[in-house]
N, C-alpha and C positions, 0 to 999 in steps of 0.2 A: 358582509363577511360570509364566506362560504363555510359549510360544515367542516371541511378539511382545514381551512384556516383557523377556525375556532379550536379544533382538536389539536392543532399544532401548538397552541398556547398551554395545553394541559401537561402536567408532569407525567413522565413515563418511567416506571420502575425498572423495566428490563427483566429478562429472564435469567435464571441462574445458569452459570457456565457448566458444561458437562464435566463428569468426573475425568474423562480423557477426551481432549479436544481432537477431533478428526475433521480438519478444515480443508477447504479447497477454494481456488479462485480461477474462474474463466476470465483471463486477463485482457481487458479491453484497451490496455495502454498502447500496445505495440502492433505494428504491421510491417512485416518484412517479407519480400522486398517492399520498400516504401511505395505509397500511392503515387502514380504519375501526376505531376503538377503540384504535389505537396512537398514542402521543403525539409521536413525532418522525419525521423523514424517512428514518431508517434502516429497512431491511427488518425486519419483526418477527421474533422468534426462531422458527425452524422453517420460514420461507418458503424454498421451493426445497429443502427437506430430502430430497426424493425424487430429487434430481439424480443422474444416472447417470455415474459416472466414465468408463465406456467410451464413452458418447456424447459427453462433453466432450472427451476426448482425440482422438476421431475428428474432431470439429469443428476443433480446433486444427491437427491434421495436415492436414485439407483446406484450411485457410487458408494453410498453408505456414509456420507458426510453428516456430521451433526452441527457444523458451523459453515455457513456460506460467507465468503468474502467477495463482495462485489463492489460497486462504485457509487460514491456521491458525485465526485468530479474526477474525471480521468485526466491524464497529463496534457491532453489537448486543450484543457481549460473549460470544457463545457460539462454541464450537469446531466446526470442520468435520472432526474426527476423533473417534473413540470412546475412552472409558476413559482420558482424560487428566486433567491437573490442572484444566483449565477445563471446565465442563460442556458437553456437546455440544449442537448445535442440536436442539431438541425434535423428535422423530420422525425423526431422521437415519436414512435407509434403508440407506445404504452407509457403510463406513468411508472416507469420501470422499477425504480428502487422501492417506493412505497408498496407496490404490488408484490415485489420479491419479499419484503418484510411480512406482509400479511399472509402470503402463501407459505413462507418458510415457518412462521410461528404456528400455523395450523399443523405443520408436520413435526413440531417440537424442535425445530432447528433455530439456532441463533443466526441473525443476519447482520453482518458488519459491512460498512462501506469502505471508502478509500479517499485519501487526499495525499497529494504530493507537495511537500513544502518547497523543495528546491527547483522545481521546474513546472511551468504552466505556459503553454504556447500562447494562449489568448492574452495572458497578462503581459508577456513579452512583446506581443504585437501592439497591444493597446497602450503600453507604457514603456516605450523604448528608452526613455531617460532613466528608468528604474530597473533596467535589466541589461544583460549582455546579449541582446538579440533574443531569439527563441529557438535555439538548437535543441536536439533531444539529449541534452546533458544538463548538468546543474548550471543554471544561468541567472538565478534571482538572488540579489542581496536582500537580507532580512531588514529592510527599511521600515520605518513607522507605517508608511502608507501601505506597504505590502502586508505587514502583519495585521493591520486593521482589516484589510480585504480578506485575508485568509481566515481570521477569527470570525468575521461576519459570515463567511461561507460555511464554516463549521457549525456555528450556532444555528443558522437557518436549516441546514440539513438534519442536524440532530433533532430539532424540535418538529420539523415538518414531516419527516419520513418515519420517525419512531425506530430508527436503527438501534441495535443493541450496543453498537460501538463502531469504530472505524480503524482501519490501518493507516498509520502516518508514515509516509515514506520520504526518503531523501532529505532528512534534516541535516543538510550539509551546506556549507558556504559555496560560492561559485567555483567552478572548475578552474584550476590555475592556467590551463591553456587559453581560456578566454581573457585572462588578465595579462597575457604576454605583451600585448601592445599598450598596456597601461591600465590601471584601475579606473573604473568609472567614477565620475564625479559623485554620484550618490553613495558609492561604497567608500570613497575617501571621507566623505562627511560622516558616514556611519562609523568608520574606524575612529575618528576623532571623538565622536559622542560616546562610544563604548569604552575607549581606553583612556580618555581624558588627555590624550596627546595629539599634537599636530601630526598630520600625515607626513611621512618622511619626504624630504626635498628630493631625494634620489629617485622617487617614483614607485618604490615598493619597500615594504617593511622587511626587516630581518626575520629569520626563522622564529626566534623567540617572541618577538613582538607580534608577528602574524598569528602565532598559536594563541597568545593571550586574546587577541581580537576575535579569532574564530570561535574559541570556546565561549567567549562572552556572547557572541551573536547566536550561537546554537542554544545556549542556556536561556537567553531572552526569548527566542522563538518558542522554546518549549514552555516556558512559564506563561506566556501569553496564550498559547494554544490550550494548555491544561486548564487555566483559569476559565477561559471561554467555554470549554467543553463541560466542565463540572458545574458551571453555573447554569448551563442549558439543561443538563441532566446529570445529577451526581453519580448515578450508577452507570453512565456511559463508559464503555471500555475503550481505552486508548491503547491500540496495538502498535507498538513501535517496531518497524523493520529497519534494521541497521546492518549493512553489509560488512561492517568491520567493528565489532564490539570492543576491540582492543586498540582502536585508533586513539592517538593522544588527544584528539579534539573532543572525545566523548568519555574517556576513562574517568570514573569517579564523578560524573556529573549528576545533577538532579534528574536529568532526563532518564538515565538508565536506572536510577534508584526509584523513581516515581511511576514509571510506566506500568500499566496494569498487565499487559501481555507484551512479550518481546519475541521477535522472530530471530532464530539463529539459522543462518543460511549455510554454514559450513557443516557438511555431514560427517565429521569425524569426532570420536568420543573425547579426545583431548581438548579440542576447541570448545566442545559443549561444556565440559567441566570448567574451563576457564570462564566461559560466558556466564555460567551459573553464579560464579563469584562476582561478576560485574554488575548484575542486576539486583534489584531489591528483593528481599525475602518473600514479599507478597506476589511477585511477578510470576505469571505462567510463562515459562521459557519453552517456546514452540519450535520444533525442528522441521526445517524445510527439506523435503525429499524429492520433489518434482519441480522442474523448472530450468535446470542446468544440465548440459550433457554429462558432466562429471558425477551426477547423482547415480547411485545404485540402490534404488528403493528396495529391491528384492533382498539383497544381502543385508540391508539394515533392518528391515521389518521382521525378518525371520531369524534374527540373531537374538536369542533370549537374554543375553547379557545387557541389552539396551534398556531394559526396564520398561516402565509405562510412560514414556515420554509423550508429550502432546505433539501432534503431527500436522503438517500442512504441505500442500503442493499447489502449483499454478501452471497454467498452460495457455498459449495463445489459441483463440477460437478459430474454427474453420470459417468458410464463407457463410455458413448458416448460423454463425455466432456461437457455435458449440464445438468442442472436440468431437471425436468419434462417439457413436452411441456406446453406452457402457456395456451392452451385451457383446459388442465386438471385442472389447478388452477381456471379457470373460470366456469367449468362445474358443480360444486357443491358448496354448502355453505362453507364459511370459517370454520365454526364450524365442518364441516365434516372431516377436517384434524386434527385428534387426535394424541395424543402421546406427550411425554415429552423429548425424546431424541433429540439431536441437529438437526438431519435431519428432524424429524417430525415437530419440532418447526419451522424450516426454511420453510417447505412447507406451514404451516398454515400462517406464516407471509408473504410469497411471494404471497399467494392467496389474502391477504388483500391489499398488496402493488400494485399488478397488477390492482385490481379494482380501487384504488385511482389514479394511474398513468394514467389509461385510462378514468377517469371521470365517472366511473360506480358506482351505489349504492353498499353499503357494502354487502347487501344480495340480 
């Protein structure tokens, strides 16, 4: 047994969350336009595998973040740490996630990873009978086999890398478009198991029956994941990202009530107020301000009526595995970052976020 393997068995208490969360993610999930020869919009395995943990932590520190959200396993299905249960990203140069944790903790930052429940390209390719292929959309039914795999992946990452927690994304059932030609055999069986009813002879359940099944599937996934996580490390933060907190499939579920942190992606105060009522009283409700063209971080951050909300942003990395250097975002006015495409909007919003995180004036 190596020293790292031995240390992975020891309990990890984790660090206290900051008074105000200032989080960011350099998002290894996506690559647009997609890679030549790769069949979906997720980054192909091994892309950015030479990313330097030291350079990444330095970038987050320069941004003024106190929480780093990076990756345990990205949507392509490969891990960002070595010698674990999930195969590592091909060509992984550094033991990326454990080194991010070590360096981030030295700087006083929390370091969280990431898992995607509803999509995993490798799982879809390895288990076609348990998936609707492997497109870059929700394609995985929450079967026993898949939940066993997901929970083992989470347990391994939590114990081995010493992360403070992880973001849990896409806790949704498969995209209806993938079911248009018929529900898969594995999901038909799962429907029967979770509802106690035979799958409809007509080939698809009615809206009410489908809702009962999907709520049950989501709740079971959450229960399994939460149990596995807290058993591995009771203090491990589960950060739920849910793009629609008012969806009928998740309203008033244990998942929303029990999550430690919850990400709110809609940047308007009315939805934030509704979301606050949806989640448990203990949850940190974190507002996303960078990642979508519709975000206006400058207007949000320098509006004093917003209060002291916890904050987050994400951006696709450049070819060097990072966004622009932070000094570029600070070297000219926020208004100088023009354009409406996603990357241009992200640059403009990162420029505003960096000023706010660092305690600088907006202009």
